[in-house]
N, C-alpha and C positions, 0 to 999 in steps of 0.2 A: 373797343372801348376808346372813346375819343376824349382827349383832354385839351382844354383851350387856355389854361394858365400854365405858363412855362417861363423859364429864365432864358436870358440870351447870353451864352458864353462868349467871351472874347479870347481868342487864341492868337496872340501876337508872336509867340515863339512856338512853332509847330514841330512835331517830330518829322523826321525824314525816313525814307525807306532804306533799310539796311541791305535787303536783297529781295528779289522776286523768286518765288518757288512754284514750279509746275508740279501738279499732282501726279501720282503714279497709278495707272490703270491696274485694277486687281479685281478679285471677287471674294465674296464672303458668304456666310450662311450656307444655303443650298445652291450656291452658284450665282448669287446676285452680282451683276456687274456694277462696279462703282469706281470712283476715283479717290484714292487716299491722299488728301491734301496735306494733312499734318501727319507725318510718319514718325516712327519711334526715334529716328535720328534727331528730331527737333524737340524731344520731350524735355530735355534740360533747358534748352534755350527758351521754350515757350511754357515752362512750368507756370501754372498748375495744369495746363492742358496736355493731354496724352495723345489725342488722335482727333482728326476731323475727316469724316468721309462725306463725299458728295455723290448722290446717286440721281440719275435722271434718264429715263428712256420711254419712248413710245412703243417699244417692242415688248409685249408681255413675256417673251422668252427670256428677257434679261432680268426679270424681277419676280415672276409668278411663283417660284418655289419659296421665296421669302427667307426668313431666318427661323428655322425650327428651334426647339428647346436647346438652350445653351446657358452655361453658368456665368456669373460675374461675382467678383469680390473686390472690395477696396476702393471703389471710385463711383462716380455718378455718370449716367448716360443722359444726354439731352437730344431728343429726336425732334426735328422741326420739319413738318411736312408742308411742302409748297403745293403739291398736287397729288391726288390719289388718296387711298384709304388703306390703313394698316391696323390690324387687330393685335392688341397686346394682351398676353396672359402670363402670369408668373406664379411661382410656388408660394408666394406670400398671400395669395388669394386676390390679387388685384387684376382687374380686367378693364380695358378701355379701347375705344375706337379712335384712332388718330386720323384726322381728315384735313382737307385744304386749310392751310394757315394755322393749324393747331400744333401744340407742343406737348411732348410726353417727357416728363422729368422723373428719372428713377435714380434713387440712391441704393446701390447694391449693398453697401455696408458689409456685414459679416458674410453675406452670401445670398444669392437668389438665382433661380433658374427661370428663364422666361423665353417666350417666343414672340416673334413679330411677323405676322403673316398677312399678305395682301388680301383685301376683300374686294378685288376687282379682277376682271378677266381681260380687260382691254383698256385702252386709253393711256394717258401719261402718268407715270409714277416718278415723283421728283422730291428730293429733300436732302437733309443733312443729319448726320449723327456726330455729336461732339462728346468726347470723354473728358471729364473734369475730375482731377485727382481729389482724394479726401486726405485731410491731415492725418498723421499717424494715430492721433488720439481718437479719431472717428472711424477708422477703417473697419472696426468690428461692431459698429453700432447697428441698431435694428434697420432692416430695409424700409424704404419709404418710396411712395409713388404718387404722382399727381398728373392727371390729364388736364391740360389747359386749352379749352376750345379757342378758336380764332377770336371770337368776340370778347374773350376775357383777357386778351393781350393788350395792355395799354398802348395807345398810339396817338401821334399828333402829326399835323402837317404844317410846314412853314417854309416859305420861300422856295417852293417847288420841290420840297423833300418830305416824303412820308416816312416817319420813323416808327417802327414797331419795337417796343422795349420789352424784350423777353426776360432779361435779368439786369440788375443794377439800376441805373437811373440816367436819364438824358434830359437836359434842359429843365430840370426840376421835376420831371415826370418819373415816378418810381416804376420799375418793371414788375413783371408777374412774380418773379422769384428773387430772393436775396440770400446771400451766403456771407457770414461774418468773416471767416478766415481767408477764403480765396477771393472774395469780393468780385465775382464774375460780372463783366459787362457783356451783354449779348444784344446787339442791335441789328435789325434787318432794315436796310435803307433803300428806299425807292426814290431815285433822283431823276427829275425831268432833265432834258438836254440842257447843258450849261449850268445846272444848279450847283450851289456850293453848300457844304455842310461842315460845321465846326463842332467838335466835342472835346470838352475838357477831360484830361486824363492825368492822374497822379504819375509822375515820371518813374516811380518805382514799379509800376505795373508792366508786365509783358503784354504785348498787343500785336494783332495782325488784322489785315483786311483781306477778304476773299471776294472777288468780283465774279458774279454768276450771270449777269446780263450786261451788255454794253461795254463801257470802259470808263476809267476815270484817271485823274492825276493826283498824286500826293507830292506837293512841292514840284520839283523838276522831274519827277519820275512818273512816266505813264504806266498804268497798271491795266493790261488788257484782260479780256474775259478769260475765265478759268485760270487765273493766276492769284497766288497769295502774296501780298506784300507784307513782309516781316518788318515791323517798325523798330527803328533804332531806339535804344534806351539811353539813359544818362542825360546829364546836362540839366538845364533849368527850364525845360520845355513845359508848356502848359496843356498841350493836347494835340489834336490832329485836325487838319483841314483837308477835306476831300472836294475835288472839283470834277463834276461830270463832264464827259465829252459831248459829242454831237448826237448821241443816241440816248434814249431812256436807259438808265443804268440801275442795276440792283446789286447790292453788296452786303456782306456781313462784316460788322465791326465787332471784334471780340477781344477782350482784355481781362486780365486777372492778376491777383497778387501772388507772386511765387511763394511756394511753401519752403523751398530750400531744404528739402528732406530727401534721403536716398529713395531711388525708384527701382524697384525690382519687379519685373513683369514676366509672366509666362502666359501667353495667350490672353484669356479673359480674366486673369487674376493680376492685380497690381498692388503690391505690398511694399514694405521697406527693406526686407531682408530675404535671403534665399531660404532660410528656415521657415519663414512665414509662408512663402510660396509653396514649399513642400507640404506644409500643413494644409494649405488651401486645396491642393490636388488630392491629398489623402481624404480630407473631409468630403470633397465632391465624390470621390470613388466609393466612400462609405455611406453615401446618401444623406450626409449631414447638411447639405445645402437645400434639400427639398423641403 
């Protein structure tokens, strides 16, 4: 979905990089190899985001078993597929096929059991899964699900940068999904060599950039491939400025408004108190999430 009308933000006071983070190699589901970019040690700092996993392999042995049935409660999962095909099924009766450039946005709410299984036996499987917390008042809401094919993701190109607006808004172009309380911004940026990109950001939002092709600079800090740049908060900054290096570069820019609520997590359940977690486990064991 292409848009030709957009605003031109001016960011004269840009955020700096607080620190660079290297992801942790791990596996999940039935042994799928992935890199955990945003770990639970960063949940408070990057509130409302709970986790970001990056997966990418040309070896079917790394991904073919997929993610069989597993439960969630209390947050949202956003799966962005760069390459490959993944079938989603859940206990709320939703089913969809996630393919190149598409997004699957699922609100677990009070609970859902779902599976994500590859529908390919060879070739590259690559993408990201982001966990976005729900406010306390919404943790027990009804589950919700939306498949967003690649062609339905708003995008625009300007000054050597293609911008895919998955959530929030950029340069006046609204994204595919909006959320009132957490106000997530989720951009996939494709920068030509040497291209520059500016994005206005409320200084109260937590934000980070993850580079998955090439490399870029944020102010005086070089951000190489497979690194997350955690952006500094505070001050009277207006946004962020990204400068691509000598290679074509692709990066995710993600920001959100912190909930500032207690986070209690046990595996696939994220609530506000230990008692709520124990109830989630009990409900799962008693078949009340099905």
